[in-house]
N, C-alpha and C positions, 0 to 999 in steps of 0.2 A: 862599313857594316852595310850588306845588302838586305833590304827589308821587301817581301813579296805583299802584293796588293792585290786582293781579288773582289769582285762585285757580283753576288749572286743575282739573278733575275728569275722572275716567274714567267709561266709559261707565254703570258701576254706580253712580255718584253718589259715591264714596268720593273725598275730597280726596286728589290725587295729587304736588301741587307748591304752592309759594308763588314769586311772581315778584315783582320791584319794577322799576318804571321811575322812573328818577331823573333829572333834568335834568344834563346833562353837565357843565354849568359849576358845579354845587354838589358833584359827587361824580368826583373822577377816576376814568377806567374803566381796567382793564387785563387783561390776557389771561394766565391761569397758564401756558398752553402756550407763550406766546411768550416770557415772562421768570418762571421758576419762582421764582427767588430773590427778585425784586423783589415778586413777589406775597405770598411769605411774610413779607418785611419789611414790606410795606403791612399786610397783615391782623395782624400781631403788634404793630405800632403802634397799629391801632385796638384791640384786646382791651386794652393797656397804658392808653390813653386812657379805656376804658368801665369797667375793674375797678380802676384804682389808687386808692389812698387820696388824700383832698384834700390839698393841700401844709399842712403845718404853719405857724400862724402864730406870730410871737414872743410868747413869754411875757410877761405882765406880773403886776404885784402883785395884780391881780383876779383871777389863776388859782389862788390860795390864800386862798378867803375865810375860813377858819378862823384864819389867821394875823391877817388883819384885823380879825376880831371880837375878839380877846383883848384890845386896849387897850380896847375899848367895852363890856366885860364890866361893869365897877362901874356904867355907866349902865343897861343893861339890867336889874342886879339892883335898881338904886333903883325904876326904873319898875314893875317886879313888884309892889314892896313898895307902891309908892305906890297902885296898886290895889286894896290891902285898907283903903284909906281913901277919903272921899268925893270926894277928887281936885279936878277943876274946881267940884264942886259943894258945897265945903265951907262956904261962907258962904250958901249958900241956905236961906230960911227960909218961903218959900211955894212950895207946889209950882206948876208952869207945865204941867201937862198937859192943860188945858183952860181956856179963859177963866173967868174968875171964881171958879176953884177957890181956896181958903184954906188949904187942908189943908197938914200938915208933910210935906216930902219925905222920907221913911226907909226906902222900899224900892227895891230895884234889880234888875232882872232879869239873870241870869246868861247867858241864851242869846239876848235880843236885840241887837241893833246899839247899842254904845255904851254909858256907862256912868252915864246920866242918872237920876236920883232922883225918884222920884212918892210921891205920898200913896197910901193905902190904895184908896179910891175909884177914881182914874185907873188905878192898876196893875190892878183888875180889869177896867175899861172897855177897856184896851188889850190885855188877854190873852183876850179873848172868842173869838177864832180860833187862839190858842196856849195851849192849857189845861195842856199838860204842860211847860212852861217852868218852871224853878227860880229861885227868888227869895232875896235876901239883904235882912236887916231891921237896919238900924243901931240898935243899944242899946246902952248901957252903953259907949260909946266904941270898938265893934267891931261888925263884922257877924255875924249867926247866920243861918243857912240856913232857909228859911221857903217854904211851898207856897203854891199859890193855895187849895187846899181849905182851909187854916187862916184865908182871908181871906174865905172864905162862897162861895168858886166854886162852881157846880153845874154840870154839863155836860148840856145836853140833847140828846138823840138823837131822830130821826125828823122834825126841824124844820130851817128854815134858822138859820143862826146869829143869835143876837138875839132869836128867837122862842120864846115858851114854850108848852108844851102844856096845853090846859085840863083835861087828864085823865091827867096824869104817874103813870108806876108807877115807884114807889120802895120798895123793901124794905130789911131791915136790911143785907143784904149789898152793896145798891147804895151804901149810904152808905160803903163801903171796898171799892170796884171796884178793882182792881189792873191797872195798864197798864205793859206793858214797852216803853221807847224805846230809842233809841241811847245818851240821855243817864242812863238808869238807870231805877230801879223806882218807879212812883209809883201813891200812893194817892188816889182822886179820888172824889167824890161825884157820881153818874150818874141821871139820870131818862130812863126809856124811855118812849116814845110811847103812850098808851094810848088815842087815838082810834079811831075806826070803820074808818078806812082803814091803820091803823098795821101794819107789817110786824112780823115776830117778832124778837125780841131780837137773834139772831145777824144777821139781815139788818140790822137798824138798825146794828150794830157795823160790818159790814162796808162799808158804804155811807160810813161816815167813815174809812176805811181801819184799821179795828182788827179785827184777827184773832181770835176768839173761840176760848177754850182749849176749849169744850164747845160743842156744837149745844142742849144744854138747860139752862136756867138758869145762863148763863155767869156766871164772878164774876171772870175774868182774860181779858186780851185782850193781843194784842201789836201794835205798829205795823207797818204793811206795810214802811215803810220800816226797821225794824229786822230783820224777817226777810230781805228783800233784801239789805240789807248784811251780815249774818251768812252767807249763802247764797254771795255773792262771796268773801267773806273767808276762809271755810272750802275754797272752791276753790284759793286762793293761798297761804294759809298751814296749810292742813289742820288748823286749830282745830277743837275740838269743842264740841259744846252745852255742856258742864258748865263749859268754860273761857269760855263766852260768858256764862252765867249769873254765873260768879264775877266777871268784869269788870262787869256791870251793878250785882251787888251792891255793889262796892266803890266804884263810882261814885256810887252813892246814899249810902253811909255808909261810909267807910275806916277808921272807928277802931273799929269793932265794937260800939258801945255801942247802936245803935239799928238793929241790921240790918233788911233789908226780910224780909217773908214768904216763905219757901220756895216759890218758883213753877218749880223746876228741871225736874219731871216735867211739868209744864203746859208749859215751853218745847219740851221734847223731842217731844211731842205735835204741838205747833203747827208747828214745823219739819219733822216729817215730812209733815203735811197739806200743808202749804205748797209743800216739794218737789213733791209728785205734783200737786198743783193747777196750779202753774208748768209742769209737764211737759206735760198734758194741754191746756194753754192754746197752748203754743207748737208743738205739733204739729196744732193745728186740730182738736182733739176737740170743742172748743164749737161747731164749726160745723157738725158732722154733724148732720143731722137725726135719725138714729137715737140719738145720745147716747154716753155714755163707754162703755154695754153693748157696742156696736159695736167696739170697738177692737182691732185684730187684732195679734198677736203681732208683735214687730219695727217695727210702725209709728210708734213713739215715739223711734227712733233717729236720730241725725244722721249722714247717708249721707255718705261721701267724694265730692266732687264730680271729683275727678281719675280716680277709679275708673270702668271701665266700666257704665253705668247702662243697660240695654236702655230705649227710650222715652222717655229723659230725656236723656242726651248722647251717644249714640251716631249717627253719620251712616247715611242711608239705605242700606240695601243691605250694612251691615257683615258680615252672619251669609254673604253669598256671595263676600267675598274671597277672594283667591288666596292658596294657602299661604305665598307669599312675604309677603304682608301680614297674614296671619290672627293673627300673635304679637302684632300690633300692639293688639288687642282682647283682648287676655288680662287675666285679673284675677290680682294676686298675692296670696296668702293666707300669713299666717306664724302658725304655731300655737307655744304655749308653756304652761307653767303655773309658777306661782309659789307656793310654799311657804312664804312671810312671809305671806300672807294667811289664815292659819288662824283658824279661830273655835271658842271655848270651847264646850263642852255645857252652855250654859245656856238657859233659857227653851224656848218651841217655837213652833210655827206658829199653835197653837190661842191660845196667849198673845200673840204677836208675830207678827201676819200680814203678809205683805208685800202693799203696794197696787200694784204693776205688773203683776204675773201675766203675766212674759214680755214686756212691753210693749217692753222698750228692748235692754238687752245680756244680762242675765241669763235664761237659759231659764226656761221655767215650771217651778215645782218639783214639782209634782204628775207631770206626764209624764215628767221626768226619773228622779222616785224610782220610777215604774212601770217604766220602762225598766231599771232598775240591778236591781230585783228580779226581771225576766225572764230577763236574760241576764248579770247582773253575777257569776255563780257559774264564769264559763269561766276555765279555769287561764292565768296570765299566762304567755305566750312570752320566754323568756331570750334575752337579745341575743348576737348571733354575732360581733358588731363589738367594738370597743374597750370595755372594761366599763363600761355605762351604769348607774349606779346608780338613775336615774330609774326605769328598766324592771326591773333584777334586784332591785332592794329594794321594789318596788310592794307585794307582799303583806307585807313585813316591816317598814315603815315604822311607826314609834312614834305611836300616834295616842290615847294613853291621855289622858283628858280632852277629847278634842278632837270635835266634831261635824262640822268640816269641816279638813282638813289644809292646803288651800291653794285657789286659782282658776285655771283655765285660759281661755285667750282665743284668739280668731282675727282678726287684725287686720285692719281693713276691713270685715270681715264683721259687725262691731259685736254679736259674742256673747260674753258673760263667763260662766262657771259654776263653781260649787264642786266641789271633789274630795272623795270620801267616803277613799279610801285609796291614798295613792301616784299616782304618775302612770300608772295604768293603761290600756291600749289601748281598754278600754270607755269611760271616759271621754272619752278624745279622740276617740272615734268616733263618741259621741254629738254632741259639739261640733262637728265636721267635718261629719256630715250635716245636722244642724241649721242649720249656716251655708250649705250648699250649695242648700238648699231655696229660700234667697232668689236663688240665681244661677243657676237651673237654665237659661235662656235662653242662658247664655253657652256658648262652644265650648272655649276654652283656660284651662287652669286651672294655675297655678305654685304648688305647695303647698311652703311652707319649714318645716321642723322638725328640732330638734336630733337628734332620734332617728328620721328619716324611712326611713333606710336598713333598720330593723327594723320599724317601724311599716307602712310601706306594703307589707311582703311579702305578707301574707294579709289585706289590708284588703277585697278583692272578696268574700273567702271568708266572712269575719267578717259582712259586709253581708248576706249572703243569709239569715243567721240573725236579723236585725232586723226591728222592725215596718215594714209598707209607707211607713207616712207617713213615716219618715226616711230611705227608700232613694233612690238617684237613678239613672237611666240611664247607663252611662258608654260606651254603643255609639258615640255620635257625638261624644263629649267627647276632647280631647286634653290629658291630665292629665300635669304633670312633677313629680315629688318631687326636693325639693332640702333641702341642711344648710345652714344660717346660716354664714356666711363665719368668723365670730369661733368657732363651734365646729366648724367642718371640720377643722381640724389636730388634733383629738384624735381622730379618726377613722382607720381603717386606710387604706393608700394606695390600697386599691379603692375604698373609698367617695371618697376625696377627688379622684378624676378621674371619678367617676359621678356624684356629688350637687353638683358645684361651680356656683354662679351665675357664675362666670368662664369655665366653658367651655362651657356649654351655648346655644344660639341662643335670642334672643329675651328675654333676661334684662337688657338692659341694664347697669348698675351696681347693681342692687338685690343689697343684702347680706342682706336676711332676717332682721335684727336688729332689725324694727320693735317686737315686743312687750317687747325689754328696755327700750327707752326709755319704753316705756308705764308699765311696771313702777316705773322711777325716778320717774315721777308720782304713783301711786297708793300705794308701799310707805311714806310717811309717815302714811298712815290705818290701818295694820295695827295700831297700838297699840290705837287707839279701837276699830277694827270686832271685834277679837277677842274683845273683852267684849260685844257688841250679841247679842241674839236674832236668829233666823233672818230675820227680815222686814225689821228695821230695817237689818241687815247688807246685804242684797241692795240694797234703796232706795239705802242711802248710795252703794255701789260703782255702782250704776246712773247715779246722779246725777253721780259724779266721772267716769265714763268720758264722759258725754255731754259735760260741760264740757271735757274733753281733745279731743274731737272738734270742737266748735264753736272753741275755740282752734286748732285746726290748720287748720281751713276758713278763718279770718279771716286767718290767715296765710300761705295760699298764694300769694297774690301776690308775696310776698318771697322766700319759700321756693323756688318753682320757678325764678324767675328768677336768684337766687343760684346755683343748681345749673345751670343752662344757661351761665350766665357760666363756669363752672368747667369744663363737659362739652366746651364748642366748643373750646378750645384743647388740651385733653387729647385729643379724638378727631383733631385733625389732627397733633399729635407722635407719637401712637402708629400712625396710619396712615402718618405719614412713616417712623419707625422701621421699620415692617414692610415697606413697599416696598424701602428699602435692603437690609434683610435677604432678602428674596425675592429680589431682583436678583443678590446676590451668589451666593447657591445656586444659581439658575436658569443661571447663567452656568458654574458648574463641575459640575454635577450635575442637570441638566434632566430626566431621566426620572424620577429619584426625587422631585423634587419633585412633579412631575405625578403620581406615585402617591400622594402624600401628600395631594395636593389633593382625588383621588378619593376616597380612604379617610375623608377628615375629613367630606367634603359628604354621602357617603353614610351616615356615623354620625349627623350632624345631623338626617338624615329618619329614620332609624331607629336608635334607640340600642341595639338588641339586636345591633349589629353590633360586631364588634372596635372597642374604645375605641382612637383612634389617639394619646390622652395617655399610654397605659400602655407600659413598656418592655419590649421582647421579648427582650433579652440576657440572657446568664445570670446577670449581676449584677444586682441589684434596681432599682439606678438608677446610671446614670455619674455624677450627681452628688455621689454619696458617696465616691467614689473620688479619689485624687489623681494626676491624669494630667498630664502636660506634653507639649509639642510643640516640635519643633525647628522653626528657619526655613528648613531646607534640604530635608530628606526628610521632612517632614511625619510622622516615625512618632511614634506615641504612646508616651510613657514615664514609667514611674514613677520614684520615686528609687531603689528597688531596682535598676529595669534601669540606671539612669544608674551605679551599682556595678559591676552584670555588664559592661557595657561597658567600664569602665575594668579590670577584671581581665581581660577578654579580649585588650584592647590589650596589657596587660603580658606576658600569656602569648606572644602573637605577637612579642612583643620577646626572651623567653627562648629562644624557638625560633631565632632569628636570632642566639642568642648575645650579646644586649645585654642587660645588668643595671645597673639604675639604682638598685638597693638600698644603701643604706649600713648597714643593720641587718640581722641574720640571719635575724629573724621578721617585721618592719615593712617592707614595701615601700611607696613613695611612693602609689601606689594607696591601700594599707591606712591610711596616714596620714591622707591626705584624707577619705576616705569615714567613718573612724572621727572626725575632727575636726566633720563636719557633723554626726554621730549625738550628739556631746557639745554642740553647740551648741543641739540641740533639747531636750535634758534641761535645759540650763540656762535656757531659755525657759519650759519646763514648770514648773521649780520657782519662778522669779522669779514666775510668773504666779499663784501661790496667794495666797490670802488671809491678809492678818494677824491675822483676828480669828478665831483657831482654838482648837480644845480642847487638852487637854493631851496626849490621845493623837496627836491629829492634828500637833501639833507635834513629837512624838516621831519620827513617822514621816517627817517634813520633816527633821529634824535627821538622821537615818540616812541619808537619800537624798543629801543635802548632804555629809555625810562620805564616801561612795562616790563621789559626784562629784569631792570634793576630790582623791581618790586618783587618779582617772581622768586628771584635768586634769593634775597634776604629773607623772604617768607620760608622758602624751602630750607635754606640753613638753619633755621631756627628750629623746624621740626627733626632736622637730620640731627641735631644735637641730643635727642632725646635716643634715638637708637645707635648713635655712632659718638661717644662723650668724647673718644679721643681726636675726632678733627679740631675740637678748641685747641687742644695743644699744640697740633700740625700748623694750624692758621696761625697762632700767636706766634710760632718759631719762624714761620716764613714772613710774617709782618714785620717783624723787629728785625730780620736780616735785610729787609728791603726797604727799611727807613720808613718814611711819613707818607711814601706815594701810594696813594688810593687806585687800586686796581679799576678799570672799566669792568662794566656789567659782562660783556662779551670775553674778558679775558680773566675771569673768576675760574680757579679750578674748584668744581665741585666735590672732589676725592669721594668717589663712587667707592663701592666695595673691593674693586678690581685693583684700585690705587693705594688702598691701605692693609695689603696682606703683611706688610713687615712692621705695621705698627698696633694693629688690634686683629682680634677675632669676633669682634662684637658682631661683625655682619656675616659669620658665617651661616647662619639661620636664614638670610634674608638673599640668598643670591641662587635659591634654587629657579631652575629655568634659564640662567643666563647663558648657559651653555649652548644653548638653541643659537646664540649669536656666533655662529661658525663661519663657514664659507660661503661668498656670495655665487651665485649661479648669474646674475647680471653684472657682465665685467666692464661696465662703462660708469664713469660719472660718480654719483654718491655712494653705488653700490660697492665700488671697491675701496674706497675710503671708510666704509662703513666694514667691510672685511677685515681691512688693517687694524682699525681700532677694536673689533672684537678678538682679533689675533693676541693683540696686545694684551687685552684684558684676561685673556686665558692663559697667556705665559705668566703672568701673577698667580692666578687662581688654579692653576692645573694641578698642584698638588693635594689642593682641598678638594677639588672635584673628584680626584683619584684618575687623572686624563693623562696616564705616563706614556703615553705614543701619540699624543696629540701632533707634535711636528710632523710626523709623516701623514697624519691625515690633512693638515693646513698647513701647507708650505708658504714660505715667504710671496707674496703676491708682488712682483716688481711691475714697474709700469711698461717694461717691453711684453709682460704677459698680459697685459690688458690691451695693448693696442700694437700686437705683434702682427708682422705678414705672415706668420706660420702659425700653426695651430697650438693653443696655449696648453700647459700642463691641465689646466681646469677640466677640460674635455678628457684628458687621458688618465685621469685618476680612478683607480677603482673604487667603485660604489657610486660613482655619477650616474651609470646607467641604470641603476635600480631607483630613482630618485621618484618613481611614482607617476602617475597619468599626467600631473601638473607638467612635467617637463618632456612628455614623450615628444611633443611639438617641437620643442627647443632641441633635443637631441636627433629627431630625424633631419631637421633643417640645418644643424651644424654637421650632420654627417654627409649629407648631400653637397653642403659647399664644402667641406673639406676634399669630399672625392671630387667635386669639379675642379677645385683648385690644384689638385695632383695632376689631374688629366690634362689641363691648361698647360700648364708647365712642361709635360712630356709632349703635348702637341708642338709647343712652343718650339722645342728641339727638334722635332721633326721637320716642321715648316723651315726654321732656318737653314738645316741641311739641304731640304729641298731647293730652298731660295738660292743658295750658294751653287749647287748644281746648274741651275736655270740660269744664273749671272753667266756661267762660263759657256753653255751651251747658246745662249743669245749672241756672246761677242764672237764666238765662231761664226756663228752664221751671219750675224753682221760684216765679219771680215770677208767671207764669200761672198757676200751680196755687193761689197764695193769691189771685189775682183770682177765680177761680172762687168758693171758699170763701166770699166775701163775702155771695153770694147764695144760699145754700144753705138758710139758715132762714129763714122769712116769717111763721111763726105767732107769733112772740113779739111782745111791747109794745116800742112805738117806742123807748123807752130801750134796750132790750137790742140791739134790730135796728141800731140806730146803733152801738153799741159794737162788735158783732160785726164790722160792715163797716168801722169805722175801725180795728180791731186788723188784720185781712186786708189792707188797703190798706196801712197801715204797714208789715207785713211784707214786701208785695210791693215798696214802695219800697225797703226795706233791701236785698233780694236785688239790686234793680237798680244800687244805689248801690255795693255791693261789686263787682259785675260791671265796671262803669264805671272804677272806681278800678283794680281789677287790669289793664283794656284800657289804661287811661294809664299805667300802670306799666310795661306789656309794651310797648305799641307803641313803634316807633323803634330799639327795641335790635336792632342789624343783625346777621343769621346768616350769616355766609360758609361756605359748604360747602367741605369739605375739597379742595382741588387735587389729592390723590393719587387721588380717586373720578374725578376727569375732570367732577364736575357744574359747572353754571353758577357764577359767580363770585359772585354777588349774591344775598340774599334778604332781605326783611324781615320781622320777627315780628309781621307782621299779620294777624290769624285771619280768617278768612271770617265773614261775618255769620251771625248766629243767630236 
């Protein structure tokens, strides 16, 4: 099947839309406008097909391999024991290592393939290229550990394998040279080359992939594969160098009898140097003719391909994009601090210097300290929002014995640095300003910080006092400050509607909590880094941050596609809900909706305007009151207003000379309202926890005793108005035996529960239909709505409410705490509730509109990020192609290595790009019908 893809562009070169031409016989076409329900059904079926889990196969015995292994355990054990003997070679008397060999086979290698035994001579000959293998010697009926050195093996450096130097350099310590490998610690005999053309000893070691512990007279080395193995292992398991050394020591001798010489300090040093060299190699510093000294701050950081990078992944003319599209090229920065990454006051920069000097994520130490000395004495501003300890306690945080109390980060800006005292503004200012220097060309900045409401207030004023090299011009920048979603509920209401990702245009579904996920990855190294010197700690954190970014990069194909599959149906659902809600409101109050739309659009352009998400009534929020609606007159009522209505009706009857009272003090109205109040008390007591203190149980018991007396008195009066309850209670009592109900468990048998037993209460239920559906959708309001609905279910015939189920649907938990718009707001009549709910309707309309827009923006952002990723990888591949030919003055071998590495890196970037493209191509993206956009588009990004 041939499918044609096109991408339309505007005059300024910015991609404006994706289209797909698909043969009609391969995919049925439909029109959303002609048949909206059919369109939704078809699209929902498509999403289900593309996102559903595969069909589960029938389970077999092989699905539980452990149970299958248990019967074979004896066989496995015997095979393990068999390996402690000579096995298949038990009767061999002559070595078969080479033709004509007559030696006795009594040596076996633990690291070679197979278990064959050879004589001493053949064993040495077979291990010229494997000098660090471990041997076993058959003696006295068992195997003993042996080494190739004990058999006389000498390792010649500076020559090809098998060749001997005519002028070998061998000193006393060369006879006991220590090499660390994955399989343990080895003591070997080494001969360095002493020819006229010989390289230095460190160079001779490096050319056989042995990393020297020192650059002068090395006595210890580590295999490259060991350093690489530990490098990856520490990223995944957060293992320390000490644990690595302990492992190697035990692999060499697990009995403690012949422990190897201590080389822990040497291993630490080699790991630190290996990390630094690996960093420089991976970022092309060896390809720069000016060498390592020309390395710039931040040039050795793994950049995020999905973030906007000028001249790397942004389309031509992006800086001239219209205000409607400008948000698409904004960068999202999330600031946070982590006080688990503290460091003890040990060592110093002189003793333990860092090797990266601000090249990666940790800012350059000297510049940072100079900045603190110049401006770090400014007083800390106190928080005027909720009590933020990170701010208010910044000056008082206990730092005894600590050189650093934590670390701060800006995610996606690739900068991390240590704090010296609490989360002070001056520290975070330096972090933020240092980050912005690498993104000066961008126009839109979305800054998320858990105390942004306080930190951003005087940021510009503070920056005027800072050195010129960290300032930036805000005149042409569009900066939005936000609070991460998880942290936002801890703020006051004004902050919640001003700094919310959910309410501000252009945020998509960003949550601002990216640093927290990063901390979860780095926190396991806090135990080891707190004991390190300053340089080692900075280099270690740099290394882990770099690996974290690389793993995110290689997983972008899966993560972006997964997010897109979630975002598309969510976008459609929320837009569908909003349009239903909007249509309901427009039909009944069009002028108000028009004013709301104008107000929110003005606020989105200029956030200094009145916030449309804020309440303007005298009550702080309608949602925190308990209001009810009737189905006829649409008058908002509370439970208190229902009782007032009952009393007023009773007063009118008394004026007409009609008195239904059978008690001198308690009328039918008082009886019903008091019964409802007692039911509330019963539910409050029954909801208390069972695990309470003696004081709490004492208070509970006092309340239950009081409630018991209230219930008994109420039931006595109830018998005057509802005599039938006596028979019902007697029947229930006899069926339950002698068990006495607790006060909070006694059923009061209000009129709504007596429909099938008596009509005595018919005259006493006036006004009860006021308890209908709740406009407050949380907590007790939802429970009261359900109880009122159940009462109406029993009384609807008496009340003449034949269509009550249409007005009062069942309220499920999903309707109360749903991620989508509840039917409560879309039901006909809710918009005519009166002025008391005007604020509630306006706020809910604004929130529904914002939610629909955020999901629509999320889809657009994800598609743009997918395009950026492919463009960035293509640019990076070309960058590596250019590096291949930059150095021409080196010898042929070095030149070939430089070119080979650059071309391999370029090929790797293209392979990742192609893998992502294959993963993403073919996933159909159907725009929302609610927006009226064309019905089909394919995630086929334009060529880059």
